[in-house]
C-alpha positions, -999 to +999 in steps of 0.1 A: -081-326-194-108-302-207-088-269-206-122-246-207-135-264-173-103-260-158-097-222-168-135-216-157-129-234-122-099-216-117-112-183-127-141-186-100-115-194-071-094-165-081-124-141-083-139-155-049-106-150-033-095-117-046-128-097-054-156-081-032-183-109-042-207-107-014-240-091-013-242-054-003-257-064+032-252-095+055-285-101+069-270-122+098-264-084+114-303-080+119-302-110+144-294-100+180-292-128+206-303-114+242-273-114+265-278-136+298-259-122+326-265-151+348-261-182+323-261-207+353-240-232+333-202-244+331-184-232+300-163-263+298-193-288+302-212-272+271-219-298+244-216-288+205-226-324+196-253-327+171-272-352+150-278-348+113-299-369+096-290-397+119-253-389+119-236-379+153-213-350+147-190-334+170-201-297+159-231-282+139-208-272+112-206-282+074-176-274+052-199-263+024-194-276-013-170-252-030-144-265-056-131-292-078-118-296-113-085-279-111-049-288-095-056-257-073-091-270-061-073-304-054-048-287-031-079-269-012-100-300-011-071-319+005-066-293+031-103-290+038-107-326+042-078-328+065-096-301+087-130-321+084-112-351+099-097-332+126-129-317+138-152-347+128-177-325+108-191-330+070-176-318+039-189-313+006-170-312-029-179-286-055-199-292-087-188-327-100-199-317-135-163-314-144-152-349-133-183-363-149-175-347-182-139-354-179-126-385-156-092-374-156-105-344-133-116-371-107-090-370-085-093-333-077-125-346-058-116-380-048-085-364-029-109-361+001-108-399+004-073-397+019-090-386+052-116-399+076-144-372+067-174-385+087-199-374+062-194-367+025-215-346+000-214-353-036-224-325-056-243-322-089-262-293-106-302-293-107-300-276-146-278-308-156-306-331-145-329-319-179-318-313-213-300-283-223-282-278-255-266-310-245-280-343-228-287-344-193-267-364-166-275-401-170-281-424-139-249-440-145-232-402-144-247-396-111-238-429-096-202-423-108-201-391-089-217-405-060-194-436-056-163-416-066-161-401-031-179-428-011-206-401-005-230-401+023-254-378+009-261-363-028-263-325-027-283-314-059-276-276-062-300-249-076-280-222-093-304-209-119-293-173-113-258-180-120-269-200-151-287-167-162-256-148-161-230-171-173-220-168-210-222-207-210-251-211-188-280-235-188-315-219-193-341-247-189-356-258-155-388-277-171-388-312-157-362-307-130-387-316-098-397-346-116-362-358-124-354-349-090-380-370-075-368-401-093-331-395-081-346-392-045-359-426-048-322-439-052-300-414-032-306-394+000-308-359-017-300-325-001-313-295-020-289-267-021-291-231-032-260-213-041-265-179-027-303-168-035-321-187-008-352-208-009-387-198-007-414-218+015-431-225-018-398-239-031-392-258+002-426-273-002-418-286-037-386-300-025-400-321+002-426-333-021-400-345-044-384-364-017-353-345-006-340-353+029-327-317+040-324-283+029-292-263+026-307-227+022-275-211+006-293-176+010-285-141+004-259-125+024-228-142+014-212-149-019-231-136-048-227-158-079-240-130-099-213-110-086-188-137-096-202-137-131-199-100-133-161-101-129-160-129-153-180-109-179-159-080-171-127-100-178-142-113-211-154-077-221-191-088-221-209-057-211-242-073-214-236-100-187-217-072-166-249-056-167-271-085-158-246-096-131-249-060-114-286-059-118-289-093-099-261-087-074-284-086-045-313-109-054-325-136-036-342-146+000-318-139+030-301-166+046-318-163+082-356-157+062-348-189+043-341-207+075-374-197+090-394-206+057-378-243+058-370-253+091-402-267+104-404-286+068-372-305+067-339-305+085-322-274+076-288-262+070-282-225+075-257-213+050-249-182+030-227-154+046-218-172+079-187-154+091-179-167+126-193-188+155-217-160+167-232-161+130-236-199+133-253-198+168-278-172+154-285-199+126-292-224+153-312-201+174-336-198+142-342-235+138-311-247+115-297-279+124-263-272+110-247-241+097-226-242+063-193-222+059-178-217+023-158-185+016-147-179+053-127-211+049-116-206+012-091-178+019-061-196+027-073-231+021-049-235-009-021-222+013-018-246+043-042-269+065-029-249+097-046-217+083-079-232+079-077-252+113-071-218+130-104-205+115-124-234+124-111-234+160-119-197+163-154-205+151-159-234+175-148-214+203-169-183+194-200-207+192-194-220+227-189-185+240-222-176+222-239-206+239-226-196+272-238-161+270-272-173+261-273-200+289-274-228+262-257-259+273-264-280+245-271-270+205-308-281+210-314-254+237-298-225+218-328-228+195-348-214+226-325-186+230-343-151+233-334-129+201-347-098+185-349-096+146-344-059+132-353-045+098-350-051+069-348-089+079-380-085+100-400-078+070-387-110+052-395-130+084-430-117+084-435-127+049-460-156+055-476-144+087-507-133+073-515-164+052 
């Protein structure tokens, strides 16, 4: 087992659980759904079912890609997979770079195969698709990761800001889109940001490259610049600390990124979702699904019951929001009346004059 890989992965989990690593503002607070005092629907008949890329699901919820590569991550993934089976929702694993480089770590990802997860997301990084200081992932590397968990979709995550802040980061992005287009010819690819969101230009590029859906992963939730700030602080690296602090709040807010992408490709709204109300806001803006990560991470290595309780509250609050907006089904909540406040409003209007 590569001790450096395990140490880095364990440090990421520890920091995410114990430190303040979110952006300074959560932009979901700038979206307000209008209350309908006479909803004229039966709460018990509200349907939370939805379809995502041809897959029928019980809730419009994705357990976002989080972790893998350590014994602690194995426990987390096992508990998350049990919940995904219970609620009949998709689940992604964390970056599979670790098990591609060291097959002895594979069980920390493949543990999810112990459960009937209806839709599984394999996960590789865009920076590893092209040559860095080392050779890029080969076709056989990608096939190994995809088959390891019997994946339904291949997530390719874009985390170039994190790579800029990491001491061991990869700095080359030239050729990523060309390689992505090649991969998209063989796998159903979902492009995912990891905390900084996609602009409309980026969404158009990704659509042209053949990706099937976008996971916006926008500004408002966990900031990997913040996580790398703490790693740099622990290592006594003042230069990387400064960069992490400078770019702590960099990116496109999650709700704005949904607005930019939702008419181009099926869109997963993620980045800062805390509860069922935030999820409903994402759906109201045109997202097909909502992705939860850090909200589910706390307690995920403690017990299955803790995560189940959190998800049960999320699904109940989603239904309550649907009821109070007169939305009897997931597709109808996109028509719910809403107000957008500053500073998010200015972001939403970024392309209005073009």
